[in-house]
C-alpha positions in Angstrom: 58.5 -89.4 -23.2 55.2 -89.7 -21.9 52.3 -87.6 -23.5 50.5 -85.9 -21.1 47.0 -84.9 -23.2 45.0 -82.4 -21.1 40.8 -81.5 -21.9 39.9 -78.2 -21.0 35.9 -78.2 -20.1 33.5 -75.1 -19.2 30.4 -74.5 -18.2 28.1 -71.9 -19.4 26.5 -70.0 -16.8 23.2 -70.6 -16.6 21.3 -66.9 -16.2 17.9 -66.6 -14.6 15.0 -65.7 -16.9 13.3 -62.4 -16.6 10.5 -62.3 -15.0 7.8 -62.0 -18.2 4.7 -61.1 -15.8 2.7 -57.9 -16.0 3.8 -55.8 -13.3 0.5 -55.0 -11.8 -1.0 -51.6 -11.7 -3.1 -49.5 -9.8 -7.3 -49.9 -11.0 -8.5 -47.0 -13.3 -10.5 -46.1 -10.9 -8.3 -45.5 -8.4 -6.0 -43.7 -10.2 -8.7 -41.2 -11.1 -9.4 -40.6 -8.2 -5.5 -39.9 -7.7 -5.5 -37.7 -10.3 -8.7 -35.6 -9.2 -7.4 -35.1 -5.7 -4.3 -33.6 -7.2 -6.4 -31.6 -9.1 -7.9 -30.0 -6.1 -4.8 -29.8 -4.0 -2.5 -28.0 -6.5 -4.9 -24.4 -6.1 -5.3 -24.2 -2.7 -1.2 -25.1 -2.3 -1.1 -22.1 -4.8 -3.5 -19.6 -3.1 -1.9 -20.1 0.3 1.4 -19.8 -1.3 0.0 -16.5 -3.0 -1.6 -15.6 0.8 2.1 -16.1 3.0 4.0 -14.0 0.1 1.5 -11.0 -0.1 2.0 -8.1 2.5 -0.1 -8.6 5.7 -3.5 -5.7 6.0 -2.5 -3.2 8.3 -3.3 0.4 9.6 0.3 1.7 8.4 0.4 4.9 9.9 -2.1 6.8 12.3 -2.1 10.0 13.5 -4.2 12.4 15.9 -4.5 15.8 16.5 -6.2 18.7 18.4 -8.1 21.5 16.6 -10.6 23.7 17.2 -13.6 21.8 16.6 -12.1 18.8 18.3 -9.9 15.5 18.4 -9.2 14.9 14.6 -7.6 11.2 13.3 -5.6 10.6 10.2 -4.9 7.4 9.3 -3.3 5.0 6.2 -4.4 1.7 5.9 -3.1 -0.7 3.4 -4.9 -4.2 2.5 -5.6 -6.2 -0.8 -9.1 -7.3 -1.8 -9.3 -11.1 -1.7 -10.3 -12.8 -5.0 -13.7 -13.7 -3.7 -14.2 -10.0 -3.1 -12.8 -8.8 -6.2 -15.1 -11.1 -8.2 -18.3 -10.0 -6.7 -17.8 -6.6 -6.9 -17.2 -6.9 -10.7 -20.6 -9.3 -11.2 -22.4 -5.8 -9.8 -22.1 -6.4 -6.0 -21.4 -3.3 -3.9 -19.0 -4.0 -1.1 -19.6 -2.0 2.5 -17.1 -1.0 4.9 -17.1 0.1 8.4 -14.5 2.8 10.1 -14.9 2.9 13.9 -12.8 4.6 16.5 -13.4 4.6 20.0 -12.0 7.1 22.7 -10.6 5.7 25.8 -9.0 7.0 29.2 -6.8 4.7 31.3 -7.8 4.3 34.6 -5.2 2.2 36.9 -8.2 0.9 39.6 -10.6 0.0 37.0 -11.0 -0.4 33.6 -10.7 2.2 30.9 -13.2 4.4 30.1 -15.1 5.5 27.1 -15.1 9.1 26.2 -16.2 8.7 22.7 -16.6 7.3 19.6 -17.3 7.3 16.1 -18.1 5.2 12.9 -17.9 6.3 9.2 -19.6 4.0 6.8 -18.2 3.3 2.2 -19.7 1.9 0.1 -17.3 0.8 -3.2 -19.1 -0.7 -6.2 -19.0 -1.1 -10.2 -21.0 0.2 -12.5 -20.9 -2.4 -15.8 -22.2 0.1 -18.3 -19.7 2.7 -17.7 -16.9 0.4 -16.2 -16.6 2.8 -13.6 -15.7 2.9 -9.9 -18.1 4.4 -7.3 -17.4 5.1 -3.4 -19.9 6.7 -1.4 -18.7 8.0 2.3 -21.6 8.4 4.9 -21.3 8.9 9.2 -24.3 7.1 9.0 -25.8 3.6 8.1 -26.3 3.0 4.3 -29.4 1.2 5.2 -31.2 3.9 7.0 -30.4 6.5 4.9 -29.1 5.5 1.4 -27.1 7.5 -0.3 -28.9 10.4 -0.6 -26.6 11.9 2.5 -23.4 10.2 1.6 -20.4 11.6 -0.6 -19.7 10.3 -3.9 -16.4 10.0 -5.8 -16.1 8.3 -9.5 -12.8 6.6 -10.2 -11.7 5.3 -13.3 -9.2 2.2 -12.1 -10.4 -0.2 -8.9 -6.6 1.1 -7.6 -7.6 4.8 -7.7 -10.9 3.7 -5.3 -9.3 1.8 -2.8 -6.2 4.1 -2.4 -9.2 6.6 -1.8 -10.9 4.3 0.3 -7.2 3.4 2.6 -7.0 7.6 2.9 -9.1 8.8 6.1 -8.0 12.7 6.5 -8.5 14.4 9.4 -12.0 12.7 10.9 -13.2 13.9 13.7 -14.1 11.4 16.2 -14.5 13.5 18.9 -16.3 17.5 19.8 -13.8 18.4 22.1 -10.3 17.4 22.6 -9.9 16.1 26.3 -7.2 17.1 27.8 -6.4 14.0 30.6 -3.6 12.4 30.5 -3.7 8.6 29.4 -6.5 8.8 26.0 -5.9 6.2 23.6 -7.6 5.9 20.4 -8.4 2.4 18.9 -9.1 2.6 15.0 -10.8 -0.2 13.5 -11.6 -1.1 10.0 -13.7 -4.0 8.5 -15.8 -5.5 6.0 -19.8 -5.4 7.0 -20.8 -8.9 5.5 -24.3 -7.8 7.0 -25.2 -5.4 4.2 -24.0 -8.3 1.4 -26.9 -10.0 0.0 -28.3 -13.5 2.0 -26.8 -15.7 -0.5 -23.3 -14.1 0.3 -23.8 -14.0 3.5 -24.7 -17.5 4.0 -21.1 -18.4 1.7 -18.7 -15.8 3.4 -19.3 -17.4 6.9 -17.2 -19.0 8.2 -14.3 -18.2 5.5 -11.0 -16.4 6.5 -10.9 -15.0 3.0 -14.0 -12.7 3.8 -12.7 -11.8 7.1 -11.3 -8.4 6.4 -10.6 -6.9 9.8 -8.0 -4.3 10.7 -6.9 -2.7 14.1 -4.3 -0.4 15.8 -3.9 2.0 18.9 -2.5 5.4 19.5 -1.8 6.6 22.5 -2.7 10.4 22.4 0.2 13.0 23.5 -0.2 15.1 26.8 -1.6 18.5 25.9 1.4 21.0 26.3 
């Protein structure tokens, strides 16, 4: 009987040796620049998100009334002070606001005719010693008469002062109510940047955070 001898052989699989070379890393100065850019972008992104979620500034309601003493305007404003304005107030810098009302009569053959206009001026300030807020209201600019002819109110909280600032009640904007039809009244409310200290005027130039403006137009119902 013929004996057959078999020999089994196996070959070890040679694995590729792992690359022992160190990975290339960004230079230290480039990593530092990237961190600085990220630190600058994150607050801006957060501010944009906060602005997007905040309710828009608007004149939420507006009423016109014919009275024995003239045409009366009442309105409710809604806005939040931007952080820059809030910080300046708490540092003792007063803020000035202006409400302008214009009465127009529509004309189909020409531009609208302006029948009357009126302005009201506001000065909001913070008193650091007493920690109270002061609101002055005047029918003439503060730059010309100061505060002698202005009505002043004191508040414990900024929210209470803003609530009074944002409420206009029975403001006479015209001596005698118009009898014509097609009468509209435009109310505008804004922050008066010209009253700010000169350095703040330069810093606020072109920045949307200082651009506080509200506007609304309301038609006057025809007299019965």
